[in-house]
One Martini backbone bead per residue (centre of mass of N, CA, C, O) as a GRO file, in nm:
protein
  364
    1MET     BB    1  -0.344 -10.532  -1.620
    2LEU     BB    2  -0.158 -10.233  -1.543
    3ASP     BB    3   0.082 -10.037  -1.768
    4LEU     BB    4   0.157  -9.706  -1.729
    5PHE     BB    5   0.231  -9.392  -1.927
    6ILE     BB    6   0.190  -9.089  -1.760
    7THR     BB    7   0.205  -8.775  -1.916
    8PRO     BB    8   0.288  -8.509  -1.748
    9LYS     BB    9   0.343  -8.339  -1.461
   10GLN     BB   10   0.369  -8.060  -1.630
   11TYR     BB   11   0.155  -7.810  -1.808
   12ILE     BB   12   0.244  -7.525  -2.024
   13GLN     BB   13   0.017  -7.301  -2.199
   14LYS     BB   14   0.138  -7.014  -2.382
   15GLU     BB   15   0.209  -6.704  -2.439
   16SER     BB   16   0.537  -6.654  -2.373
   17ALA     BB   17   0.682  -6.913  -2.225
   18PHE     BB   18   0.998  -6.909  -2.277
   19PRO     BB   19   1.099  -6.658  -2.101
   20GLU     BB   20   1.015  -6.859  -1.837
   21THR     BB   21   1.216  -7.095  -1.812
   22GLY     BB   22   1.396  -7.034  -1.567
   23VAL     BB   23   1.173  -7.029  -1.351
   24ARG     BB   24   1.052  -7.319  -1.414
   25VAL     BB   25   1.355  -7.488  -1.387
   26LYS     BB   26   1.520  -7.424  -1.114
   27GLY     BB   27   1.460  -7.714  -0.965
   28TYR     BB   28   1.657  -7.915  -1.159
   29GLY     BB   29   1.914  -7.715  -1.180
   30LYS     BB   30   2.238  -7.569  -1.335
   31ARG     BB   31   2.313  -7.782  -1.595
   32PRO     BB   32   2.182  -7.766  -1.888
   33MET     BB   33   2.076  -7.947  -2.167
   34VAL     BB   34   2.021  -7.802  -2.486
   35LEU     BB   35   1.810  -7.966  -2.724
   36GLY     BB   36   1.847  -7.908  -3.087
   37ASP     BB   37   1.812  -7.797  -3.373
   38GLU     BB   38   1.931  -7.544  -3.556
   39ARG     BB   39   1.656  -7.399  -3.601
   40VAL     BB   40   1.556  -7.396  -3.309
   41LEU     BB   41   1.797  -7.258  -3.174
   42CYS     BB   42   1.780  -6.999  -3.331
   43LEU     BB   43   1.486  -6.926  -3.233
   44ILE     BB   44   1.536  -6.961  -2.884
   45ARG     BB   45   1.811  -6.903  -2.750
   46GLU     BB   46   1.804  -6.613  -2.644
   47SER     BB   47   1.566  -6.640  -2.446
   48ILE     BB   48   1.661  -6.890  -2.290
   49GLU     BB   49   1.944  -6.798  -2.198
   50ALA     BB   50   1.852  -6.545  -2.037
   51SER     BB   51   1.665  -6.701  -1.832
   52LEU     BB   52   1.885  -6.890  -1.719
   53VAL     BB   53   2.107  -6.687  -1.628
   54GLN     BB   54   1.917  -6.530  -1.434
   55GLU     BB   55   1.916  -6.820  -1.258
   56GLN     BB   56   2.218  -6.926  -1.243
   57MET     BB   57   2.282  -7.072  -1.517
   58ALA     BB   58   2.465  -7.327  -1.729
   59PRO     BB   59   2.417  -7.365  -2.042
   60ASN     BB   60   2.410  -7.644  -2.287
   61PHE     BB   61   2.431  -7.624  -2.622
   62VAL     BB   62   2.286  -7.879  -2.846
   63ARG     BB   63   2.305  -8.037  -3.151
   64PHE     BB   64   2.090  -8.200  -3.352
   65GLU     BB   65   2.222  -8.407  -3.625
   66GLU     BB   66   2.010  -8.655  -3.641
   67GLU     BB   67   1.863  -8.913  -3.609
   68SER     BB   68   1.711  -9.133  -3.377
   69SER     BB   69   1.983  -9.281  -3.278
   70TYR     BB   70   2.216  -9.455  -3.112
   71ARG     BB   71   2.457  -9.283  -3.187
   72GLU     BB   72   2.334  -9.009  -3.095
   73ILE     BB   73   2.287  -9.094  -2.805
   74ASP     BB   74   2.575  -9.157  -2.728
   75ARG     BB   75   2.689  -8.873  -2.785
   76LEU     BB   76   2.512  -8.715  -2.581
   77VAL     BB   77   2.595  -8.864  -2.325
   78ARG     BB   78   2.891  -8.790  -2.342
   79LEU     BB   79   2.850  -8.478  -2.333
   80GLY     BB   80   2.692  -8.472  -2.065
   81THR     BB   81   2.919  -8.596  -1.895
   82GLN     BB   82   3.151  -8.395  -1.961
   83ASN     BB   83   2.952  -8.136  -1.870
   84LYS     BB   84   2.781  -8.200  -1.612
   85VAL     BB   85   2.491  -8.241  -1.641
   86ASP     BB   86   2.153  -8.215  -1.451
   87PHE     BB   87   1.967  -8.157  -1.715
   88ILE     BB   88   1.699  -8.169  -1.960
   89ILE     BB   89   1.642  -7.982  -2.272
   90GLY     BB   90   1.391  -8.020  -2.509
   91ALA     BB   91   1.365  -7.899  -2.854
   92GLY     BB   92   1.056  -7.899  -3.049
   93GLY     BB   93   0.855  -8.175  -3.224
   94GLY     BB   94   1.025  -8.460  -3.226
   95LYS     BB   95   1.319  -8.621  -3.245
   96ALA     BB   96   1.462  -8.444  -3.031
   97LEU     BB   97   1.269  -8.536  -2.804
   98ASP     BB   98   1.329  -8.832  -2.806
   99VAL     BB   99   1.626  -8.808  -2.742
  100SER     BB  100   1.591  -8.653  -2.478
  101ARG     BB  101   1.444  -8.884  -2.335
  102ILE     BB  102   1.668  -9.100  -2.358
  103VAL     BB  103   1.901  -8.937  -2.222
  104ALA     BB  104   1.762  -8.890  -1.955
  105GLY     BB  105   1.728  -9.188  -1.885
  106ARG     BB  106   2.028  -9.277  -1.904
  107MET     BB  107   2.117  -9.038  -1.683
  108GLY     BB  108   1.899  -8.973  -1.461
  109LEU     BB  109   1.724  -8.720  -1.563
  110SER     BB  110   1.560  -8.449  -1.600
  111LEU     BB  111   1.271  -8.341  -1.802
  112VAL     BB  112   1.240  -8.083  -2.050
  113THR     BB  113   0.994  -7.944  -2.271
  114LEU     BB  114   0.996  -7.761  -2.592
  115ALA     BB  115   0.737  -7.644  -2.788
  116THR     BB  116   0.759  -7.529  -3.138
  117SER     BB  117   0.544  -7.739  -3.211
  118ALA     BB  118   0.227  -7.929  -3.332
  119SER     BB  119   0.316  -8.215  -3.499
  120THR     BB  120   0.322  -8.355  -3.219
  121CYS     BB  121   0.327  -8.537  -2.892
  122SER     BB  122   0.623  -8.555  -2.776
  123ALA     BB  123   0.640  -8.350  -2.538
  124ALA     BB  124   0.402  -8.543  -2.370
  125SER     BB  125   0.561  -8.802  -2.399
  126ALA     BB  126   0.701  -9.146  -2.348
  127VAL     BB  127   0.754  -9.197  -2.644
  128ALA     BB  128   1.004  -9.372  -2.835
  129LEU     BB  129   1.212  -9.346  -3.131
  130ILE     BB  130   1.402  -9.558  -3.344
  131TYR     BB  131   1.650  -9.489  -3.599
  132GLU     BB  132   1.773  -9.640  -3.919
  133ASN     BB  133   1.795  -9.525  -4.212
  134GLY     BB  134   1.465  -9.445  -4.190
  135MET     BB  135   1.410  -9.685  -3.986
  136ARG     BB  136   1.234  -9.842  -3.765
  137ARG     BB  137   1.354 -10.019  -3.466
  138GLU     BB  138   1.210  -9.871  -3.204
  139THR     BB  139   0.946  -9.892  -2.946
  140PHE     BB  140   0.929  -9.700  -2.636
  141ASN     BB  141   0.914  -9.635  -2.299
  142GLY     BB  142   1.027  -9.357  -2.150
  143LYS     BB  143   1.092  -9.049  -2.058
  144GLY     BB  144   0.913  -8.837  -1.884
  145PRO     BB  145   0.812  -8.522  -1.832
  146GLU     BB  146   0.807  -8.284  -1.589
  147LEU     BB  147   0.803  -8.054  -1.823
  148VAL     BB  148   0.582  -7.846  -2.029
  149LEU     BB  149   0.649  -7.605  -2.283
  150VAL     BB  150   0.407  -7.393  -2.457
  151ASP     BB  151   0.442  -7.169  -2.733
  152THR     BB  152   0.193  -7.005  -2.918
  153GLY     BB  153   0.355  -6.782  -3.046
  154VAL     BB  154   0.552  -6.963  -3.201
  155ILE     BB  155   0.337  -7.146  -3.343
  156SER     BB  156   0.192  -6.909  -3.498
  157ARG     BB  157   0.478  -6.867  -3.676
  158ALA     BB  158   0.458  -7.124  -3.795
  159PRO     BB  159   0.402  -7.336  -4.013
  160PHE     BB  160   0.098  -7.489  -4.085
  161ARG     BB  161   0.195  -7.769  -4.162
  162LEU     BB  162   0.263  -7.862  -3.872
  163LEU     BB  163  -0.026  -7.852  -3.760
  164ALA     BB  164  -0.154  -8.043  -3.965
  165ALA     BB  165   0.011  -8.289  -3.896
  166GLY     BB  166  -0.088  -8.303  -3.603
  167MET     BB  167  -0.385  -8.352  -3.667
  168ALA     BB  168  -0.349  -8.620  -3.815
  169ASP     BB  169  -0.212  -8.773  -3.583
  170SER     BB  170  -0.450  -8.732  -3.384
  171LEU     BB  171  -0.680  -8.858  -3.549
  172ALA     BB  172  -0.545  -9.145  -3.558
  173LYS     BB  173  -0.631  -9.232  -3.269
  174TRP     BB  174  -0.921  -9.294  -3.366
  175TYR     BB  175  -0.898  -9.455  -3.635
  176GLU     BB  176  -0.712  -9.676  -3.503
  177GLY     BB  177  -0.868  -9.737  -3.225
  178LYS     BB  178  -1.169  -9.815  -3.292
  179PRO     BB  179  -1.147 -10.106  -3.419
  180VAL     BB  180  -1.021 -10.218  -3.162
  181TYR     BB  181  -1.215 -10.138  -2.936
  182ASP     BB  182  -1.472 -10.291  -3.062
  183GLN     BB  183  -1.333 -10.584  -2.975
  184ILE     BB  184  -1.365 -10.518  -2.677
  185VAL     BB  185  -1.548 -10.652  -2.433
  186CYS     BB  186  -1.374 -10.533  -2.154
  187PRO     BB  187  -1.273 -10.245  -2.093
  188ASP     BB  188  -1.074 -10.062  -1.937
  189ALA     BB  189  -1.051  -9.754  -1.802
  190ALA     BB  190  -0.808  -9.653  -1.969
  191THR     BB  191  -0.919  -9.728  -2.246
  192ARG     BB  192  -1.172  -9.560  -2.230
  193ALA     BB  193  -1.032  -9.289  -2.189
  194ALA     BB  194  -0.880  -9.293  -2.456
  195MET     BB  195  -1.129  -9.302  -2.638
  196ASN     BB  196  -1.262  -9.044  -2.534
  197LEU     BB  197  -1.026  -8.855  -2.603
  198SER     BB  198  -1.014  -8.914  -2.905
  199THR     BB  199  -1.296  -8.801  -2.955
  200GLN     BB  200  -1.234  -8.512  -2.863
  201ILE     BB  201  -1.018  -8.453  -3.064
  202LYS     BB  202  -1.181  -8.488  -3.316
  203GLU     BB  203  -1.389  -8.262  -3.254
  204THR     BB  204  -1.190  -8.033  -3.224
  205ILE     BB  205  -1.062  -8.040  -3.504
  206PHE     BB  206  -1.323  -8.002  -3.672
  207ALA     BB  207  -1.401  -7.724  -3.525
  208PHE     BB  208  -1.087  -7.555  -3.539
  209ALA     BB  209  -0.903  -7.580  -3.797
  210VAL     BB  210  -0.986  -7.347  -3.990
  211GLU     BB  211  -0.940  -7.117  -3.790
  212ALA     BB  212  -0.638  -7.189  -3.722
  213LYS     BB  213  -0.538  -7.144  -4.007
  214LYS     BB  214  -0.594  -6.845  -4.022
  215ASP     BB  215  -0.425  -6.760  -3.777
  216VAL     BB  216  -0.151  -6.867  -3.876
  217THR     BB  217  -0.147  -6.707  -4.145
  218GLU     BB  218  -0.155  -6.437  -3.947
  219GLN     BB  219   0.017  -6.475  -3.692
  220ARG     BB  220  -0.197  -6.559  -3.446
  221PRO     BB  221  -0.316  -6.593  -3.162
  222SER     BB  222  -0.577  -6.825  -3.032
  223GLU     BB  223  -0.831  -7.022  -2.933
  224ALA     BB  224  -0.816  -7.224  -3.159
  225LEU     BB  225  -0.516  -7.283  -3.138
  226GLU     BB  226  -0.513  -7.376  -2.843
  227ARG     BB  227  -0.699  -7.621  -2.891
  228ILE     BB  228  -0.517  -7.768  -3.101
  229VAL     BB  229  -0.259  -7.790  -2.934
  230GLU     BB  230  -0.377  -7.947  -2.701
  231ALA     BB  231  -0.453  -8.189  -2.876
  232ASN     BB  232  -0.178  -8.254  -3.012
  233ILE     BB  233  -0.019  -8.281  -2.730
  234LEU     BB  234  -0.169  -8.359  -2.471
  235LEU     BB  235  -0.406  -8.554  -2.549
  236THR     BB  236  -0.243  -8.745  -2.730
  237GLY     BB  237  -0.037  -8.823  -2.504
  238LEU     BB  238  -0.249  -8.953  -2.319
  239VAL     BB  239  -0.346  -9.171  -2.512
  240SER     BB  240  -0.077  -9.323  -2.529
  241GLY     BB  241  -0.064  -9.387  -2.222
  242LEU     BB  242  -0.358  -9.527  -2.186
  243GLY     BB  243  -0.374  -9.718  -2.460
  244GLY     BB  244  -0.135  -9.793  -2.578
  245GLN     BB  245  -0.048  -9.976  -2.857
  246ARG     BB  246  -0.340 -10.054  -2.953
  247LEU     BB  247  -0.431  -9.725  -2.952
  248ARG     BB  248  -0.178  -9.602  -3.128
  249ALA     BB  249  -0.177  -9.827  -3.379
  250ALA     BB  250  -0.198  -9.918  -3.732
  251VAL     BB  251  -0.209  -9.857  -4.049
  252ALA     BB  252  -0.091  -9.574  -4.064
  253HIS     BB  253   0.178  -9.639  -3.906
  254GLY     BB  254   0.256  -9.906  -4.041
  255LEU     BB  255   0.308  -9.788  -4.318
  256LEU     BB  256   0.521  -9.593  -4.247
  257TYR     BB  257   0.728  -9.807  -4.118
  258GLY     BB  258   0.739 -10.004  -4.362
  259LEU     BB  259   0.840  -9.798  -4.587
  260GLY     BB  260   0.969  -9.557  -4.480
  261LEU     BB  261   1.144  -9.243  -4.508
  262ASN     BB  262   1.323  -9.277  -4.769
  263ALA     BB  263   1.160  -9.407  -4.996
  264TYR     BB  264   0.906  -9.228  -4.883
  265GLY     BB  265   0.868  -8.909  -4.793
  266ALA     BB  266   1.136  -8.752  -4.698
  267ASP     BB  267   0.979  -8.453  -4.714
  268ARG     BB  268   0.787  -8.559  -4.499
  269LEU     BB  269   0.580  -8.568  -4.247
  270HIS     BB  270   0.460  -8.775  -4.027
  271GLY     BB  271   0.151  -8.674  -4.043
  272GLU     BB  272   0.128  -8.689  -4.354
  273ILE     BB  273   0.160  -8.998  -4.380
  274VAL     BB  274  -0.069  -9.067  -4.186
  275ALA     BB  275  -0.299  -8.945  -4.344
  276PHE     BB  276  -0.276  -9.148  -4.577
  277GLY     BB  277  -0.314  -9.401  -4.395
  278VAL     BB  278  -0.605  -9.343  -4.316
  279LEU     BB  279  -0.725  -9.365  -4.600
  280VAL     BB  280  -0.640  -9.659  -4.636
  281GLN     BB  281  -0.795  -9.777  -4.395
  282LEU     BB  282  -1.085  -9.690  -4.498
  283CYS     BB  283  -1.063  -9.879  -4.743
  284LEU     BB  284  -1.034 -10.141  -4.591
  285GLU     BB  285  -1.310 -10.091  -4.419
  286LYS     BB  286  -1.535  -9.951  -4.607
  287LYS     BB  287  -1.546  -9.621  -4.522
  288GLU     BB  288  -1.685  -9.395  -4.721
  289ASP     BB  289  -1.788  -9.161  -4.543
  290GLU     BB  290  -1.518  -9.098  -4.403
  291LEU     BB  291  -1.356  -9.058  -4.664
  292HIS     BB  292  -1.544  -8.811  -4.770
  293ARG     BB  293  -1.470  -8.640  -4.522
  294LEU     BB  294  -1.155  -8.624  -4.542
  295LEU     BB  295  -1.071  -8.526  -4.808
  296PRO     BB  296  -1.160  -8.220  -4.779
  297PHE     BB  297  -1.020  -8.172  -4.512
  298PHE     BB  298  -0.723  -8.237  -4.598
  299SER     BB  299  -0.720  -8.034  -4.830
  300THR     BB  300  -0.755  -7.778  -4.660
  301LEU     BB  301  -0.477  -7.855  -4.493
  302GLY     BB  302  -0.265  -7.981  -4.711
  303LEU     BB  303  -0.294  -8.282  -4.732
  304PRO     BB  304  -0.242  -8.585  -4.831
  305LEU     BB  305  -0.419  -8.824  -5.069
  306SER     BB  306  -0.184  -8.951  -5.244
  307PRO     BB  307   0.080  -9.137  -5.355
  308ALA     BB  308   0.178  -8.906  -5.552
  309ASP     BB  309   0.253  -8.704  -5.316
  310PHE     BB  310   0.528  -8.910  -5.275
  311GLY     BB  311   0.621  -9.063  -5.541
  312MET     BB  312   0.417  -9.306  -5.553
  313ASP     BB  313   0.404  -9.630  -5.712
  314PRO     BB  314   0.192  -9.905  -5.682
  315GLU     BB  315   0.353 -10.059  -5.936
  316ASP     BB  316   0.603 -10.085  -5.780
  317PRO     BB  317   0.784 -10.357  -5.684
  318SER     BB  318   0.941 -10.224  -5.428
  319ILE     BB  319   0.681 -10.206  -5.236
  320VAL     BB  320   0.652 -10.493  -5.126
  321GLU     BB  321   0.858 -10.492  -4.893
  322GLY     BB  322   0.707 -10.274  -4.723
  323LEU     BB  323   0.437 -10.423  -4.696
  324HIS     BB  324   0.554 -10.667  -4.555
  325ARG     BB  325   0.651 -10.519  -4.305
  326ALA     BB  326   0.375 -10.398  -4.224
  327CYS     BB  327   0.218 -10.696  -4.202
  328ILE     BB  328   0.456 -10.894  -4.069
  329THR     BB  329   0.672 -10.740  -3.890
  330ASP     BB  330   0.495 -10.528  -3.799
  331PRO     BB  331   0.253 -10.484  -3.531
  332PHE     BB  332   0.025 -10.268  -3.602
  333ILE     BB  333  -0.164 -10.399  -3.818
  334ARG     BB  334  -0.243 -10.634  -3.617
  335ASN     BB  335  -0.461 -10.458  -3.465
  336MET     BB  336  -0.652 -10.540  -3.646
  337PRO     BB  337  -0.972 -10.730  -3.676
  338PHE     BB  338  -0.819 -10.813  -3.947
  339PRO     BB  339  -0.663 -10.933  -4.196
  340VAL     BB  340  -0.348 -10.802  -4.343
  341THR     BB  341  -0.215 -10.786  -4.657
  342PRO     BB  342  -0.017 -10.683  -4.908
  343GLU     BB  343  -0.247 -10.707  -5.115
  344THR     BB  344  -0.468 -10.546  -4.967
  345LEU     BB  345  -0.305 -10.290  -4.920
  346LEU     BB  346  -0.250 -10.224  -5.215
  347GLY     BB  347  -0.549 -10.203  -5.295
  348SER     BB  348  -0.601  -9.954  -5.103
  349ILE     BB  349  -0.402  -9.763  -5.237
  350ARG     BB  350  -0.550  -9.761  -5.508
  351GLU     BB  351  -0.817  -9.656  -5.397
  352THR     BB  352  -0.708  -9.392  -5.289
  353ALA     BB  353  -0.613  -9.281  -5.561
  354ALA     BB  354  -0.894  -9.285  -5.695
  355ALA     BB  355  -1.045  -9.106  -5.490
  356ALA     BB  356  -0.861  -8.854  -5.519
  357GLU     BB  357  -0.909  -8.809  -5.820
  358ILE     BB  358  -1.213  -8.767  -5.806
  359TYR     BB  359  -1.214  -8.539  -5.612
  360ARG     BB  360  -1.032  -8.334  -5.775
  361LYS     BB  361  -1.213  -8.323  -6.023
  362GLY     BB  362  -1.460  -8.198  -5.857
  363GLU     BB  363  -1.310  -7.930  -5.776
  364LYS     BB  364  -1.276  -7.805  -6.084
   0.00000   0.00000   0.00000
């Protein structure tokens, strides 16, 4: 049986895409809710509003105020109903897009996403995450976007840290999916396609990451940046839809969700914590060649290599509860083809710390 959520219906990636928003969305309604956090709305509101008004629309700009929680979703649905909005425009790179997806689904409205960063695949995905107090409460397939607009001019001017986090999250699709895929005796066509796409993503990131870093540092759009953005947003979103939960996450995401965002790495991006989780998974799998390939690559991108980079002490007794959630309560680590216990996971965190320390000493 196949039960797939493959989105988006239309994907447009180009420099200066956002000033065309009004022309691109005029078939969806007249009263859009434009949802984003304060920083994102300050960045894009002027050009977005002008293009919407030019097409005789009356946009309602609403600030995303907190994590993607049920309370925030309820608030936004109430506002949308009160203001009689007839489609949703979500702007940003992560949680605001998740909330936009859920609000559009609840209200039965079309969804357009504007990607201001390539830190996750959220703009092109149907997957939505619900958080409460920094802890993931639910992951489900929500409303896929009718249209994704990606402005690579805006992304080229964003901090490179965002792009690097997106690359780590995209690479995780291969590193988390491969051990699961290898255990499937007769994978269906969608699963094979997801694995092939994740391999393409991996090759693209290794080929273009360093050049894209230079281009973003110099704040210029480029072919390398276009390729990385396409991999981070579109291709990774397609892998999520085609591969489903089992090729979507394993140790890297399981560790992130088990430990929670508040306890460790509260100031870290999703992809940065996932990057560390990939290294931990490689230690679990005893894949030393891949570990020693990723350590210098992640270092070049400015990604974390060690639990110390999160202020995490593997010897802290309080970590045990999070590791128990990751291994026992959360389903993702159970996607691995062998049992993972809190004890073995902790051992791999320690191994990762030791490997990172050895690598960094060798750099000096």
